[in-house]
Backbone as CSV, one residue per row, in Angstrom:
resi,resn,N_x,N_y,N_z,CA_x,CA_y,CA_z,C_x,C_y,C_z
1,MET,228.971,113.534,76.822,227.790,112.928,77.383,226.658,113.957,77.361
2,LYS,225.475,113.507,77.022,224.327,114.392,76.950,223.895,114.826,78.343
3,ALA,223.230,115.972,78.402,222.760,116.495,79.682,221.769,115.540,80.335
4,SER,220.926,114.905,79.529,219.944,113.972,80.086,220.636,112.756,80.697
5,GLN,221.727,112.312,80.079,222.472,111.185,80.618,223.158,111.564,81.937
6,LYS,223.698,112.786,81.999,224.329,113.256,83.223,223.311,113.342,84.348
7,LYS,222.123,113.855,84.041,221.066,113.974,85.052,220.644,112.586,85.538
8,LEU,220.527,111.629,84.627,220.158,110.270,85.004,221.226,109.648,85.894
9,ARG,222.489,109.824,85.543,223.576,109.287,86.358,223.568,109.902,87.750
10,LEU,223.329,111.217,87.833,223.272,111.892,89.124,222.082,111.386,89.941
11,THR,220.954,111.171,89.288,219.768,110.658,89.972,220.021,109.263,90.524
12,LEU,220.627,108.401,89.733,220.921,107.036,90.187,221.949,107.036,91.318
13,ALA,222.968,107.880,91.192,223.983,107.971,92.239,223.368,108.505,93.531
14,THR,222.435,109.443,93.403,221.773,109.999,94.581,220.909,108.947,95.262
15,ALA,220.215,108.142,94.489,219.394,107.077,95.065,220.261,106.081,95.831
16,LEU,221.397,105.722,95.262,222.322,104.810,95.939,222.851,105.456,97.215
17,TYR,223.199,106.722,97.138,223.697,107.480,98.288,222.670,107.450,99.425
18,LEU,221.407,107.692,99.098,220.357,107.694,100.118,220.194,106.323,100.763
19,ARG,220.287,105.277,99.963,220.201,103.923,100.522,221.371,103.647,101.457
20,GLN,222.558,104.111,101.091,223.740,103.834,101.895,223.719,104.584,103.221
21,ILE,223.348,105.837,103.205,223.385,106.606,104.446,222.110,106.449,105.259
22,GLY,221.046,105.964,104.647,219.775,105.898,105.321,219.478,104.590,106.026
23,ARG,220.291,103.583,105.846,219.973,102.303,106.465,220.252,102.353,107.959
24,LYS,219.554,101.535,108.685,219.730,101.467,110.130,221.037,100.757,110.454
25,ALA,221.638,101.136,111.580,222.853,100.470,112.042,222.508,99.049,112.463
26,GLN,223.416,98.152,112.232,223.206,96.759,112.608,223.430,96.601,114.109
27,LYS,222.633,95.775,114.744,222.759,95.559,116.175,224.141,94.993,116.496
28,GLY,224.814,95.632,117.430,226.128,95.169,117.845,227.252,95.582,116.914
29,GLU,226.934,96.342,115.888,227.942,96.788,114.921,228.250,98.258,115.149
30,GLU,229.295,98.702,114.561,229.667,100.116,114.609,228.629,100.922,113.840
31,PRO,228.023,101.956,114.449,226.987,102.727,113.745,227.521,103.531,112.564
32,ASN,228.808,103.809,112.556,229.390,104.596,111.461,230.146,103.712,110.477
33,ASP,229.630,102.519,110.232,230.302,101.582,109.339,229.906,101.769,107.887
34,ARG,229.093,102.774,107.609,228.604,102.966,106.257,229.573,103.839,105.451
35,GLY,229.960,103.322,104.321,230.785,104.116,103.417,229.909,104.739,102.352
36,PHE,230.300,105.879,101.839,229.560,106.504,100.763,230.494,107.370,99.935
37,ASP,230.004,107.820,98.824,230.784,108.587,97.870,230.953,110.021,98.354
38,ARG,232.139,110.361,98.745,232.412,111.702,99.278,232.271,112.781,98.199
39,LYS,232.622,112.446,96.949,232.484,113.428,95.865,231.017,113.769,95.636
40,LEU,230.160,112.746,95.660,228.732,112.986,95.498,228.192,113.789,96.679
41,ASP,228.668,113.490,97.871,228.249,114.218,99.057,228.573,115.707,98.909
42,GLU,229.766,116.013,98.455,230.161,117.412,98.255,229.323,118.072,97.159
43,LYS,229.047,117.334,96.078,228.236,117.872,94.992,226.826,118.208,95.481
44,LEU,226.246,117.311,96.276,224.914,117.553,96.809,224.893,118.749,97.755
45,LYS,225.958,118.935,98.510,226.034,120.080,99.422,226.111,121.398,98.675
46,ARG,226.668,121.393,97.466,226.797,122.624,96.669,225.527,122.956,95.890
47,MET,224.635,121.973,95.742,223.426,122.184,94.962,222.394,122.983,95.753
48,ARG,221.476,123.616,95.024,220.368,124.321,95.662,219.468,123.297,96.342
49,PRO,218.904,123.630,97.502,218.039,122.685,98.216,216.860,122.191,97.370
50,GLU,216.310,123.052,96.530,215.186,122.655,95.686,215.601,121.572,94.694
51,ASP,216.806,121.705,94.155,217.298,120.725,93.193,217.582,119.374,93.859
52,VAL,218.149,119.424,95.060,218.423,118.190,95.800,217.114,117.489,96.142
53,ASP,216.126,118.254,96.581,214.824,117.688,96.907,214.193,117.019,95.684
54,ALA,214.294,117.666,94.529,213.749,117.096,93.299,214.468,115.789,92.947
55,LEU,215.778,115.737,93.159,216.527,114.500,92.909,216.070,113.388,93.854
56,PHE,215.907,113.722,95.129,215.494,112.725,96.106,214.111,112.181,95.781
57,ARG,213.243,113.033,95.273,211.879,112.627,94.964,211.770,111.981,93.582
58,GLY,212.814,112.133,92.757,212.796,111.563,91.416,211.988,112.385,90.429
59,GLU,211.809,113.663,90.729,211.031,114.532,89.851,211.884,115.024,88.678
60,GLU,211.237,115.230,87.563,211.897,115.759,86.380,211.704,117.265,86.335
61,ASP,212.601,117.955,85.660,212.475,119.416,85.508,211.419,119.760,84.500
């Protein structure tokens, strides 16, 4: 897989991750009912903060 394709996949996965963890809890529901990709979470934790910020903002290198 090309590097550009990997970056695009990571960007799309990050956008989905942000939507999943960022939504408000439903009234009367368990606040921790949101599931998310643990592998992506670990990958984001290992990345440099500048790189994660660029992914969140959708900026290109």
